[in-house]
Backbone as JSON Lines, residues from 0, in Angstrom:
{"i":0,"aa":"M","n":[-35.54,-18.6,-44.31],"ca":[-35.27,-17.79,-43.34],"c":[-34.03,-16.64,-43.11]}
{"i":1,"aa":"K","n":[-33.96,-15.88,-42.93],"ca":[-32.98,-14.88,-42.63],"c":[-32.47,-14.85,-41.34]}
{"i":2,"aa":"T","n":[-31.22,-14.41,-41.6],"ca":[-30.2,-14.28,-40.46],"c":[-29.4,-13.07,-40.59]}
{"i":3,"aa":"V","n":[-29.09,-12.38,-39.34],"ca":[-28.98,-11.19,-39.16],"c":[-27.37,-10.72,-39.83]}
{"i":4,"aa":"C","n":[-26.53,-11.98,-40.15],"ca":[-25.49,-11.89,-40.62],"c":[-25.62,-12.71,-41.89]}
{"i":5,"aa":"P","n":[-24.99,-12.55,-43.14],"ca":[-25.08,-12.71,-43.95],"c":[-23.81,-14.53,-43.99]}
{"i":6,"aa":"I","n":[-23.99,-14.97,-44.41],"ca":[-23.43,-16.51,-44.45],"c":[-22.38,-16.81,-45.48]}
{"i":7,"aa":"V","n":[-22.85,-16.34,-46.95],"ca":[-22.08,-15.84,-48.12],"c":[-21.9,-14.9,-48.59]}
{"i":8,"aa":"L","n":[-21.02,-14.88,-49.06],"ca":[-20.34,-13.43,-49.91],"c":[-21.26,-13.13,-50.56]}
{"i":9,"aa":"P","n":[-21.66,-11.36,-51.22],"ca":[-22.96,-11.34,-52.19],"c":[-22.27,-11.34,-53.45]}
{"i":10,"aa":"H","n":[-23.21,-11.62,-54.47],"ca":[-23.42,-11.71,-55.57],"c":[-23.36,-10.73,-56.63]}
{"i":11,"aa":"G","n":[-22.72,-10.53,-57.53],"ca":[-22.8,-9.08,-58.36],"c":[-23.83,-9.62,-59.04]}
{"i":12,"aa":"P","n":[-23.95,-8.56,-60.03],"ca":[-25.8,-8.8,-61.13],"c":[-25.86,-9.96,-61.98]}
{"i":13,"aa":"Y","n":[-24.1,-10.69,-62.2],"ca":[-24.4,-11.71,-63.37],"c":[-24.51,-12.88,-62.41]}
{"i":14,"aa":"G","n":[-24.43,-13.22,-61.19],"ca":[-24.47,-14.14,-60.18],"c":[-23.45,-14.63,-59.85]}
{"i":15,"aa":"V","n":[-21.92,-13.59,-60.18],"ca":[-20.82,-14.48,-59.81],"c":[-20.59,-13.86,-58.36]}
{"i":16,"aa":"I","n":[-19.35,-13.86,-57.7],"ca":[-19.31,-13.22,-56.57],"c":[-18.3,-12.47,-56.84]}
{"i":17,"aa":"I","n":[-18.45,-11.35,-56.7],"ca":[-17.6,-10.14,-56.37],"c":[-16.52,-10.14,-55.62]}
{"i":18,"aa":"E","n":[-14.77,-10.3,-56.5],"ca":[-13.49,-10.54,-55.81],"c":[-13.05,-9.2,-55.4]}
{"i":19,"aa":"S","n":[-12.59,-8.45,-56.1],"ca":[-12.35,-6.97,-56.39],"c":[-12.4,-6.43,-57.73]}
{"i":20,"aa":"L","n":[-12.86,-5.02,-57.36],"ca":[-13.33,-4.2,-58.77],"c":[-12.34,-3.46,-59.02]}
{"i":21,"aa":"S","n":[-11.23,-3.51,-58.51],"ca":[-9.99,-2.86,-58.91],"c":[-8.92,-4.04,-59.29]}
{"i":22,"aa":"R","n":[-8.59,-3.61,-60.51],"ca":[-7.37,-4.54,-61.34],"c":[-5.75,-4.31,-60.3]}
{"i":23,"aa":"G","n":[-6.23,-3.28,-59.83],"ca":[-4.39,-3.11,-59.45],"c":[-4.13,-4.32,-57.96]}
{"i":24,"aa":"A","n":[-3.0,-4.04,-57.25],"ca":[-3.01,-4.52,-56.23],"c":[-3.43,-4.12,-54.78]}
{"i":25,"aa":"P","n":[-3.97,-4.92,-54.01],"ca":[-4.8,-4.04,-52.96],"c":[-4.0,-3.22,-52.37]}
{"i":26,"aa":"S","n":[-5.01,-2.11,-51.56],"ca":[-4.01,-1.1,-50.82],"c":[-3.6,-1.6,-49.69]}
{"i":27,"aa":"R","n":[-2.27,-0.98,-49.94],"ca":[-1.28,-1.23,-48.77],"c":[-1.33,-0.27,-47.4]}
{"i":28,"aa":"T","n":[-2.49,0.56,-47.27],"ca":[-2.72,1.82,-46.15],"c":[-2.62,0.88,-45.21]}
{"i":29,"aa":"G","n":[-2.13,1.52,-44.22],"ca":[-1.91,0.98,-42.73],"c":[-1.27,-0.12,-42.82]}
{"i":30,"aa":"W","n":[-0.56,-0.95,-43.74],"ca":[-0.04,-1.89,-43.35],"c":[1.4,-1.94,-42.61]}
{"i":31,"aa":"R","n":[2.01,-0.75,-42.38],"ca":[3.36,-0.98,-42.34],"c":[2.97,-0.12,-40.75]}
{"i":32,"aa":"P","n":[3.53,-0.35,-39.53],"ca":[3.63,1.01,-38.61],"c":[4.44,1.57,-38.65]}
{"i":33,"aa":"R","n":[4.61,3.08,-38.7],"ca":[5.02,4.22,-39.03],"c":[6.59,3.9,-38.02]}
{"i":34,"aa":"E","n":[6.64,3.4,-37.22],"ca":[7.81,3.58,-36.35],"c":[8.39,5.28,-36.21]}
{"i":35,"aa":"K","n":[9.97,4.84,-36.56],"ca":[10.69,6.11,-36.51],"c":[9.68,7.97,-36.78]}
{"i":36,"aa":"K","n":[9.47,7.49,-37.89],"ca":[8.55,8.32,-39.07],"c":[7.55,9.04,-38.14]}
{"i":37,"aa":"A","n":[6.99,8.23,-37.31],"ca":[5.7,8.6,-36.49],"c":[6.2,9.53,-35.5]}
{"i":38,"aa":"E","n":[7.55,8.65,-34.58],"ca":[7.67,9.63,-33.63],"c":[8.62,10.95,-33.99]}
{"i":39,"aa":"R","n":[9.0,11.04,-35.17],"ca":[9.63,12.8,-35.38],"c":[8.49,13.2,-35.6]}
{"i":40,"aa":"T","n":[7.08,12.93,-36.25],"ca":[5.92,13.78,-36.31],"c":[5.18,14.25,-34.62]}
{"i":41,"aa":"I","n":[5.88,13.15,-34.09],"ca":[4.66,13.51,-32.44],"c":[5.67,14.44,-31.69]}
{"i":42,"aa":"E","n":[7.07,13.95,-32.08],"ca":[8.16,15.17,-31.05],"c":[8.11,16.14,-31.71]}
{"i":43,"aa":"S","n":[7.75,16.43,-32.99],"ca":[8.29,17.77,-33.43],"c":[6.66,18.37,-34.1]}
{"i":44,"aa":"D","n":[6.07,18.01,-34.83],"ca":[5.07,18.65,-35.49],"c":[3.92,18.94,-34.13]}
{"i":45,"aa":"Y","n":[3.54,17.5,-33.93],"ca":[2.58,17.48,-32.62],"c":[2.58,18.57,-31.4]}
{"i":46,"aa":"L","n":[3.95,18.22,-31.27],"ca":[4.0,19.08,-30.14],"c":[4.14,20.7,-30.07]}
{"i":47,"aa":"D","n":[4.89,21.28,-31.29],"ca":[4.82,22.41,-31.81],"c":[3.45,23.18,-31.47]}
{"i":48,"aa":"E","n":[2.52,22.53,-32.17],"ca":[1.23,23.01,-32.35],"c":[-0.11,22.49,-30.82]}
{"i":49,"aa":"V","n":[0.72,21.8,-30.1],"ca":[-0.05,21.36,-28.74],"c":[0.37,22.59,-27.95]}
{"i":50,"aa":"L","n":[1.82,22.58,-27.87],"ca":[2.22,23.62,-27.06],"c":[2.46,25.1,-27.05]}
{"i":51,"aa":"A","n":[1.66,25.27,-28.64],"ca":[1.6,26.74,-28.99],"c":[0.55,27.63,-28.21]}
{"i":52,"aa":"D","n":[-0.43,27.02,-27.37],"ca":[-0.83,27.57,-26.08],"c":[-0.87,27.0,-24.89]}
{"i":53,"aa":"F","n":[0.49,26.79,-24.53],"ca":[0.47,25.77,-23.53],"c":[0.07,26.79,-21.8]}
{"i":54,"aa":"S","n":[-1.02,26.04,-21.32],"ca":[-1.21,27.16,-19.88],"c":[-0.29,27.31,-18.94]}
{"i":55,"aa":"G","n":[1.09,26.52,-18.62],"ca":[1.97,26.27,-17.78],"c":[1.22,25.2,-16.7]}
{"i":56,"aa":"Y","n":[0.45,24.82,-16.74],"ca":[-0.36,23.55,-15.66],"c":[-0.77,22.57,-16.61]}
{"i":57,"aa":"I","n":[0.25,21.22,-15.69],"ca":[-0.39,20.09,-16.6],"c":[-0.9,18.95,-15.22]}
{"i":58,"aa":"A","n":[-1.93,17.95,-15.62],"ca":[-2.1,16.94,-15.21],"c":[-1.19,15.25,-15.37]}
{"i":59,"aa":"A","n":[-1.0,14.9,-14.61],"ca":[0.09,13.59,-15.01],"c":[-0.94,12.4,-14.0]}
{"i":60,"aa":"D","n":[-0.95,11.58,-15.23],"ca":[-1.52,9.86,-14.26],"c":[-0.69,9.02,-14.64]}
{"i":61,"aa":"E","n":[-1.22,8.07,-14.38],"ca":[-0.93,6.44,-15.53],"c":[-2.2,5.87,-15.37]}
{"i":62,"aa":"A","n":[-2.31,4.97,-16.54],"ca":[-3.2,3.91,-16.76],"c":[-2.69,2.64,-17.16]}
{"i":63,"aa":"Y","n":[-3.42,1.86,-16.48],"ca":[-3.06,0.49,-17.2],"c":[-3.61,-0.52,-17.93]}
{"i":64,"aa":"D","n":[-2.82,-1.25,-18.77],"ca":[-4.06,-1.45,-20.17],"c":[-3.41,-3.24,-20.31]}
{"i":65,"aa":"G","n":[-3.38,-4.19,-19.21],"ca":[-3.01,-5.93,-19.25],"c":[-1.62,-5.69,-18.51]}
{"i":66,"aa":"P","n":[-0.52,-5.98,-19.16],"ca":[0.69,-5.87,-18.91],"c":[1.82,-4.27,-18.85]}
{"i":67,"aa":"F","n":[0.96,-3.4,-19.34],"ca":[1.25,-2.32,-20.02],"c":[0.74,-1.25,-18.83]}
{"i":68,"aa":"C","n":[1.73,-0.15,-18.94],"ca":[1.17,0.66,-17.87],"c":[1.67,2.29,-19.17]}
{"i":69,"aa":"I","n":[0.63,3.06,-19.47],"ca":[0.67,4.74,-20.11],"c":[0.94,5.72,-19.32]}
{"i":70,"aa":"L","n":[1.73,6.05,-19.2],"ca":[2.21,7.29,-18.53],"c":[1.66,8.63,-19.76]}
{"i":71,"aa":"F","n":[0.89,9.82,-18.87],"ca":[0.57,11.02,-19.61],"c":[0.92,12.38,-19.19]}
{"i":72,"aa":"I","n":[0.66,12.92,-20.34],"ca":[0.92,14.7,-19.19],"c":[-0.2,15.02,-20.25]}
{"i":73,"aa":"V","n":[-1.71,16.15,-19.66],"ca":[-2.25,16.83,-20.36],"c":[-2.36,18.42,-19.58]}
{"i":74,"aa":"D","n":[-2.12,19.05,-20.91],"ca":[-2.59,20.55,-20.32],"c":[-3.81,20.7,-19.59]}
{"i":75,"aa":"N","n":[-3.72,21.29,-18.36],"ca":[-5.19,21.12,-17.58],"c":[-6.05,22.39,-17.76]}
{"i":76,"aa":"H","n":[-5.7,23.14,-18.57],"ca":[-6.33,24.2,-19.03],"c":[-7.04,23.92,-20.62]}
{"i":77,"aa":"S","n":[-6.44,23.03,-20.91],"ca":[-6.86,23.1,-22.45],"c":[-7.32,21.46,-22.95]}
{"i":78,"aa":"F","n":[-7.0,20.72,-21.77],"ca":[-7.48,18.96,-21.59],"c":[-6.79,18.44,-23.25]}
{"i":79,"aa":"K","n":[-5.5,19.3,-23.58],"ca":[-4.64,18.69,-24.64],"c":[-3.65,17.41,-24.1]}
{"i":80,"aa":"R","n":[-3.96,16.22,-24.7],"ca":[-2.77,15.54,-23.98],"c":[-1.37,15.87,-24.73]}
{"i":81,"aa":"L","n":[-0.32,16.12,-24.23],"ca":[0.99,17.16,-24.53],"c":[1.65,15.76,-24.55]}
{"i":82,"aa":"Y","n":[1.54,14.98,-23.95],"ca":[3.12,13.84,-24.15],"c":[2.97,12.18,-23.44]}
{"i":83,"aa":"Y","n":[3.39,11.31,-23.62],"ca":[3.14,10.03,-23.24],"c":[3.97,9.0,-23.5]}
{"i":84,"aa":"E","n":[3.77,8.02,-22.45],"ca":[5.14,7.0,-22.58],"c":[4.38,5.63,-22.11]}
{"i":85,"aa":"V","n":[4.84,4.36,-22.62],"ca":[4.18,3.49,-22.43],"c":[5.22,2.33,-21.87]}
{"i":86,"aa":"L","n":[4.86,1.75,-21.04],"ca":[5.84,1.17,-20.52],"c":[5.48,-0.62,-19.88]}
{"i":87,"aa":"D","n":[6.32,-1.14,-19.99],"ca":[6.06,-2.67,-20.17],"c":[6.04,-3.37,-18.56]}
{"i":88,"aa":"H","n":[6.2,-2.7,-17.65],"ca":[6.02,-2.5,-16.14],"c":[5.37,-1.89,-15.17]}
{"i":89,"aa":"D","n":[5.19,-1.98,-14.38],"ca":[4.7,-1.25,-13.66],"c":[6.17,0.12,-13.04]}
{"i":90,"aa":"P","n":[4.95,1.31,-12.89],"ca":[6.13,2.38,-12.98],"c":[6.56,2.19,-11.65]}
{"i":91,"aa":"A","n":[8.25,3.1,-11.64],"ca":[8.83,3.18,-10.02],"c":[9.19,4.98,-10.41]}
{"i":92,"aa":"H","n":[9.99,5.53,-9.22],"ca":[9.72,6.83,-9.07],"c":[11.0,6.9,-10.09]}
{"i":93,"aa":"K","n":[11.86,6.22,-10.68],"ca":[13.08,6.02,-11.66],"c":[12.25,6.53,-12.88]}
{"i":94,"aa":"D","n":[11.07,5.66,-13.01],"ca":[10.55,5.78,-14.32],"c":[9.36,7.6,-14.83]}
{"i":95,"aa":"I","n":[9.36,7.65,-13.09],"ca":[8.61,9.07,-13.54],"c":[9.24,10.04,-13.62]}
{"i":96,"aa":"E","n":[10.13,9.9,-12.73],"ca":[11.61,11.18,-13.08],"c":[12.15,11.28,-14.57]}
{"i":97,"aa":"Q","n":[12.43,10.27,-15.36],"ca":[13.08,10.05,-16.36],"c":[12.11,10.56,-17.58]}
{"i":98,"aa":"F","n":[10.45,10.13,-17.67],"ca":[9.58,10.59,-18.22],"c":[9.2,12.16,-17.97]}
{"i":99,"aa":"F","n":[9.15,12.81,-16.99],"ca":[9.52,14.24,-16.39],"c":[10.13,15.13,-17.39]}
{"i":100,"aa":"R","n":[11.57,14.32,-16.83],"ca":[12.84,15.09,-17.78],"c":[12.29,14.98,-19.06]}
{"i":101,"aa":"R","n":[12.24,14.04,-19.67],"ca":[12.05,14.16,-21.43],"c":[11.13,14.97,-21.66]}
{"i":102,"aa":"F","n":[9.77,15.35,-20.64],"ca":[8.79,15.84,-21.24],"c":[9.7,17.36,-20.88]}
{"i":103,"aa":"K","n":[10.55,17.85,-20.1],"ca":[10.73,18.96,-19.3],"c":[11.51,19.37,-20.94]}
{"i":104,"aa":"K","n":[12.56,18.51,-21.51],"ca":[13.85,18.93,-22.25],"c":[12.58,19.56,-23.4]}
{"i":105,"aa":"H","n":[11.7,19.35,-24.02],"ca":[11.01,19.82,-24.82],"c":[10.16,21.05,-24.63]}
{"i":106,"aa":"L","n":[10.09,21.36,-23.23],"ca":[9.55,22.77,-22.42],"c":[10.54,23.57,-22.42]}
{"i":107,"aa":"D","n":[12.06,22.72,-22.35],"ca":[13.13,24.1,-22.32],"c":[13.64,24.42,-23.69]}
{"i":108,"aa":"A","n":[12.99,23.54,-24.73],"ca":[13.51,23.79,-25.56],"c":[12.93,24.92,-26.8]}
{"i":109,"aa":"R","n":[11.68,24.85,-26.18],"ca":[10.48,26.08,-26.44],"c":[10.23,27.5,-25.7]}
{"i":110,"aa":"G","n":[11.53,27.59,-24.48],"ca":[11.01,28.57,-23.19],"c":[10.05,28.29,-22.53]}
{"i":111,"aa":"L","n":[9.43,27.41,-22.43],"ca":[8.11,27.03,-21.7],"c":[8.78,26.65,-20.26]}
{"i":112,"aa":"S","n":[7.86,26.79,-19.42],"ca":[7.74,25.76,-17.93],"c":[6.64,25.95,-17.31]}
{"i":113,"aa":"V","n":[6.66,24.52,-15.98],"ca":[5.28,24.39,-15.26],"c":[5.32,25.03,-14.4]}
{"i":114,"aa":"Q","n":[4.39,25.48,-14.46],"ca":[3.76,26.33,-12.86],"c":[3.01,25.9,-11.65]}
{"i":115,"aa":"G","n":[2.33,24.63,-12.43],"ca":[1.58,23.6,-11.29],"c":[1.23,22.5,-11.83]}
{"i":116,"aa":"I","n":[1.04,21.19,-11.08],"ca":[0.7,19.97,-11.61],"c":[-0.37,19.34,-10.67]}
{"i":117,"aa":"T","n":[-1.01,18.15,-11.22],"ca":[-2.62,17.74,-10.75],"c":[-2.01,16.46,-10.89]}
{"i":118,"aa":"T","n":[-1.75,15.53,-9.96],"ca":[-1.64,14.28,-9.66],"c":[-3.09,13.72,-9.24]}
{"i":119,"aa":"D","n":[-2.72,12.26,-9.07],"ca":[-3.76,11.27,-8.69],"c":[-3.34,11.32,-7.1]}
{"i":120,"aa":"G","n":[-2.6,11.5,-6.77],"ca":[-2.39,11.32,-5.12],"c":[-1.47,10.39,-4.53]}
{"i":121,"aa":"S","n":[-0.73,9.75,-6.01],"ca":[0.12,8.5,-6.18],"c":[1.2,8.86,-5.14]}
{"i":122,"aa":"P","n":[1.71,8.08,-4.46],"ca":[3.2,8.42,-3.44],"c":[4.04,8.0,-5.06]}
{"i":123,"aa":"L","n":[3.98,7.72,-6.34],"ca":[4.6,7.96,-6.94],"c":[5.62,9.17,-7.64]}
{"i":124,"aa":"Y","n":[4.43,10.09,-7.42],"ca":[4.93,11.46,-7.87],"c":[5.5,12.74,-7.0]}
{"i":125,"aa":"P","n":[5.17,13.03,-6.13],"ca":[5.73,13.69,-5.29],"c":[7.11,14.18,-5.36]}
{"i":126,"aa":"E","n":[8.29,13.12,-4.84],"ca":[9.7,12.76,-4.99],"c":[10.18,13.2,-6.99]}
{"i":127,"aa":"P","n":[9.67,12.91,-7.67],"ca":[10.29,13.25,-8.93],"c":[9.77,14.38,-9.45]}
{"i":128,"aa":"I","n":[8.7,15.14,-9.06],"ca":[8.17,16.27,-9.37],"c":[9.28,17.32,-8.55]}
{"i":129,"aa":"K","n":[9.25,16.75,-7.5],"ca":[10.61,18.3,-6.62],"c":[11.68,17.83,-7.93]}
{"i":130,"aa":"M","n":[12.23,16.96,-8.18],"ca":[13.5,16.75,-8.48],"c":[13.54,17.37,-9.94]}
{"i":131,"aa":"V","n":[12.52,17.24,-10.56],"ca":[12.45,17.81,-11.92],"c":[12.21,19.54,-12.46]}
{"i":132,"aa":"F","n":[10.77,19.79,-11.83],"ca":[10.33,20.63,-11.89],"c":[10.63,21.58,-10.83]}
{"i":133,"aa":"G","n":[10.87,21.39,-9.62],"ca":[11.71,21.89,-8.37],"c":[10.43,22.16,-7.57]}
{"i":134,"aa":"D","n":[9.89,23.29,-6.95],"ca":[9.47,23.22,-5.9],"c":[8.4,24.5,-7.02]}
{"i":135,"aa":"I","n":[7.36,23.81,-7.53],"ca":[6.09,24.39,-7.86],"c":[4.75,23.6,-7.06]}
{"i":136,"aa":"D","n":[3.9,24.73,-7.78],"ca":[2.34,23.71,-6.82],"c":[1.98,22.5,-7.43]}
{"i":137,"aa":"H","n":[1.65,21.75,-6.07],"ca":[1.08,20.42,-6.62],"c":[0.27,19.95,-6.1]}
{"i":138,"aa":"Q","n":[-0.66,20.0,-6.67],"ca":[-2.22,19.39,-6.15],"c":[-2.96,18.15,-6.36]}
{"i":139,"aa":"I","n":[-3.81,17.55,-5.64],"ca":[-4.26,16.25,-6.18],"c":[-5.39,16.61,-6.79]}
{"i":140,"aa":"C","n":[-5.71,15.4,-7.77],"ca":[-6.94,15.71,-8.22],"c":[-8.61,15.57,-7.67]}
{"i":141,"aa":"Q","n":[-9.53,16.31,-7.53],"ca":[-10.49,16.12,-6.82],"c":[-11.46,15.12,-6.8]}
{"i":142,"aa":"F","n":[-11.21,14.95,-8.52],"ca":[-11.93,13.28,-8.37],"c":[-11.44,12.28,-7.52]}
{"i":143,"aa":"H","n":[-10.05,12.23,-7.41],"ca":[-9.69,11.21,-7.15],"c":[-9.66,11.59,-5.55]}
{"i":144,"aa":"V","n":[-9.29,12.26,-5.04],"ca":[-10.03,12.78,-3.25],"c":[-11.23,12.25,-3.53]}
{"i":145,"aa":"M","n":[-12.54,12.3,-4.06],"ca":[-14.02,12.47,-3.71],"c":[-13.9,10.72,-4.11]}
{"i":146,"aa":"Q","n":[-13.49,10.0,-4.43],"ca":[-13.26,8.42,-4.87],"c":[-12.89,8.11,-3.77]}
{"i":147,"aa":"E","n":[-11.6,8.17,-3.11],"ca":[-11.02,7.87,-1.77],"c":[-11.55,8.06,-1.01]}
{"i":148,"aa":"I","n":[-12.83,9.48,-0.34],"ca":[-13.66,9.72,0.6],"c":[-14.59,8.47,0.49]}
{"i":149,"aa":"N","n":[-15.0,8.37,-0.82],"ca":[-16.25,7.4,-1.06],"c":[-15.75,5.74,-0.76]}
{"i":150,"aa":"K","n":[-14.94,5.13,-0.82],"ca":[-14.13,4.07,-0.19],"c":[-14.18,3.83,1.1]}
{"i":151,"aa":"Q","n":[-13.76,5.15,1.66],"ca":[-13.57,5.34,3.15],"c":[-14.75,5.4,4.16]}
{"i":152,"aa":"I","n":[-15.75,5.45,3.52],"ca":[-17.39,5.71,3.76],"c":[-17.58,4.22,3.58]}
{"i":153,"aa":"L","n":[-17.59,3.86,2.23],"ca":[-18.15,2.63,2.27],"c":[-17.64,1.23,3.21]}
{"i":154,"aa":"K","n":[-16.46,1.35,3.56],"ca":[-15.8,0.58,4.56],"c":[-16.31,0.75,5.88]}
{"i":155,"aa":"A","n":[-16.76,1.89,6.08],"ca":[-17.22,2.2,7.7],"c":[-18.4,1.66,7.61]}
{"i":156,"aa":"L","n":[-19.27,1.66,6.45],"ca":[-20.45,1.32,6.67],"c":[-20.42,-0.08,6.89]}
{"i":157,"aa":"T","n":[-19.5,-0.66,6.02],"ca":[-19.57,-2.38,6.23],"c":[-18.9,-3.04,7.46]}
{"i":158,"aa":"Q","n":[-18.3,-2.04,8.13],"ca":[-17.78,-2.33,9.59],"c":[-18.83,-2.31,10.65]}
{"i":159,"aa":"V","n":[-19.96,-1.29,10.25],"ca":[-20.92,-1.08,10.91],"c":[-21.59,-2.06,10.81]}
{"i":160,"aa":"R","n":[-22.21,-2.08,9.53],"ca":[-23.25,-3.52,9.89],"c":[-22.7,-4.77,9.75]}
{"i":161,"aa":"R","n":[-21.15,-5.34,10.01],"ca":[-20.86,-6.23,10.72],"c":[-20.79,-6.02,12.2]}
{"i":162,"aa":"E","n":[-20.88,-4.74,13.04],"ca":[-21.06,-4.88,13.97],"c":[-22.44,-5.22,14.41]}
{"i":163,"aa":"L","n":[-23.28,-4.5,13.82],"ca":[-25.05,-4.72,14.21],"c":[-25.07,-6.32,13.72]}
{"i":164,"aa":"D","n":[-24.94,-6.86,13.16],"ca":[-24.93,-8.14,12.95],"c":[-24.91,-9.2,14.1]}
{"i":165,"aa":"T","n":[-23.71,-9.03,14.31],"ca":[-23.15,-9.68,15.73],"c":[-23.99,-9.25,16.62]}
{"i":166,"aa":"Q","n":[-24.51,-7.81,16.99],"ca":[-25.4,-7.72,17.93],"c":[-27.02,-8.3,17.58]}
{"i":167,"aa":"K","n":[-27.69,-8.77,16.76],"ca":[-28.61,-9.1,16.43],"c":[-28.82,-10.26,17.72]}
{"i":168,"aa":"A","n":[-30.42,-10.22,18.33],"ca":[-30.85,-11.45,18.9],"c":[-31.0,-12.45,18.24]}
{"i":169,"aa":"K","n":[-30.77,-13.55,18.36],"ca":[-30.77,-15.09,17.56],"c":[-31.72,-15.6,18.2]}
């Protein structure tokens, strides 16, 4: 009987289980997190590369993954991720403001500025945007607007259906 996944290790040409073809120590690639070295690479080499053709227009959003919140900024024209930060709590105005200030510091060092920003319409963003970037164009993402409209339509339909159900003759 054949199974989808092999149950035992495959045998070599002489009937012996092959453990390792290399006499040296096993590879250590990827065993250690890069920590500070990776952080320096992201803050210098990567940012230099993606900010070389910076459009001046960004999109800011947050994503939740279990207990973590990932704040990120993307170039609105090239769709390249410019900056991110992981929080172990739900963001507050102070967190968003600090996040924007750190990003702006990198822009200022390169003589760049933000002309406009797109967000998801969350109340977290307007105040920190004004405090950090000043009076710039702030628009709400079309996708998030459509999502809210659809929610409201479905809510209204549910309410109408419930009213019709109560009016039914029994």
